[in-house]
C-alpha positions in Angstrom: 10.7 16.5 -1.7 14.0 18.2 -3.3 12.8 21.5 -2.5 11.4 20.9 0.5 15.5 19.1 1.6 16.7 22.2 0.6 14.5 24.4 2.9 14.8 21.9 5.6 18.8 22.6 5.1 18.4 26.6 5.3 16.3 26.4 8.1 18.7 24.1 10.2 21.4 26.9 9.4 19.8 29.8 10.3 18.4 28.9 13.7 18.9 25.1 14.7 16.6 25.3 18.1 13.4 26.7 16.1 14.3 24.5 13.2 14.4 21.3 15.8 10.5 22.3 17.3 9.8 22.9 14.1 10.3 19.5 13.2 9.3 17.5 16.1 6.3 19.3 15.4 5.5 18.0 11.9 6.8 14.6 13.6 4.2 14.0 15.4 1.5 16.0 13.2 -1.5 13.2 12.3 -0.6 14.1 8.4 3.0 12.6 8.7 2.3 9.5 8.5 0.6 10.0 5.0 4.0 11.8 3.9 6.3 9.3 1.5 9.4 7.6 3.2 11.9 10.2 1.1 9.9 13.0 2.9 9.8 11.0 6.2 13.7 10.4 6.3 14.6 13.7 4.9 12.9 15.2 8.0 14.4 13.3 9.8 17.6 14.2 9.1 16.7 17.9 9.4 16.2 17.3 12.5 19.3 15.2 13.2 21.4 18.1 11.8 20.1 20.5 14.2 22.8 18.7 16.7 19.5 20.0 19.9 18.8 17.6 23.0 15.1 17.9 21.6 16.0 15.3 18.6 18.5 13.4 20.7 15.3 12.8 23.3 13.0 12.2 20.1 15.0 9.4 18.5 15.4 7.5 21.5 12.2 7.6 22.4 11.4 5.6 19.1 13.5 2.8 20.8 11.8 2.6 24.4 8.1 2.4 22.9 6.9 -0.7 23.4 5.4 -2.4 20.0 2.6 -4.7 19.5 2.1 -7.7 17.1 0.8 -6.1 14.7 2.5 -2.8 15.1 6.3 -4.2 14.6 6.5 -3.0 10.8 5.5 0.5 11.8 7.9 0.9 15.2 11.0 -0.4 13.0 10.3 1.8 10.5 10.6 4.9 13.1 13.6 3.2 14.7 14.9 3.2 11.1 14.2 6.7 10.8 15.3 7.3 14.3 18.8 5.6 13.3 19.3 8.5 10.6 18.2 11.2 12.2 20.8 10.0 15.5 23.7 9.5 12.3 23.3 12.7 11.1 23.2 14.4 14.7 26.4 13.3 14.1 27.8 13.7 18.1 29.5 11.4 20.7 25.8 11.6 22.8 24.1 9.9 19.0 26.8 7.4 19.0 26.1 6.2 22.4 22.5 5.9 21.7 23.3 4.0 18.3 25.3 1.7 20.3 23.2 0.6 23.2 20.3 0.0 20.3 22.8 -2.5 18.9 22.5 -4.9 22.0 19.5 -4.0 22.6 17.8 -7.9 21.8 14.5 -6.3 21.5 14.7 -4.9 18.2 14.4 -6.7 15.1 17.8 -7.8 13.6 17.8 -5.5 10.8 17.2 -2.8 13.3 20.5 -4.2 15.3 22.0 -3.8 11.6 20.8 -0.7 10.8 22.1 1.1 14.2 25.3 -1.2 13.8 26.1 0.6 10.5 25.2 4.2 11.0 27.6 3.8 14.5 30.4 2.9 12.6 30.0 5.8 9.7 29.4 7.9 12.7 32.5 6.4 15.0 34.7 7.2 11.6 33.3 10.8 11.1 34.0 11.8 15.0 37.4 9.9 14.6 38.3 12.1 11.8 36.8 15.3 13.7 38.6 14.4 16.6 42.0 14.4 14.8 41.0 17.9 13.6 40.3 18.5 17.1 36.9 17.9 17.8 34.9 15.1 19.5 37.1 12.3 21.1 36.9 8.8 19.6 34.2 6.7 20.7 35.0 3.1 21.6 33.8 -0.1 21.3 31.2 0.3 18.0 31.2 -3.5 16.5 
């Protein structure tokens, strides 16, 4: 997984848009469910680091899916992966998605707490970037 993680990072740096396409294809593949948790997380984080709209749309889509009683665990796992991807995305748009999901009562308590923690981290990152002249600081991440 460590070698793949470096390869994912290299792909993101060389061609972010192409990397996003590759990662989305991998996530949607039949074999993705069989991957271990660390590799799944590495792919979602790498996809987030592409900072593409494609990544943002995919991550948002995980929160819009309806899950049945027997699929709730899988849906929560996917939401946790999406939260990690959004945190890696590191943009104001990603922050807004996290903020929305903190308030979404259809999410489990664990998902809302993970989204809250990620939003707080991202707010700090954006605030330090704003001081250096990057994106403006988002308000109300509590």
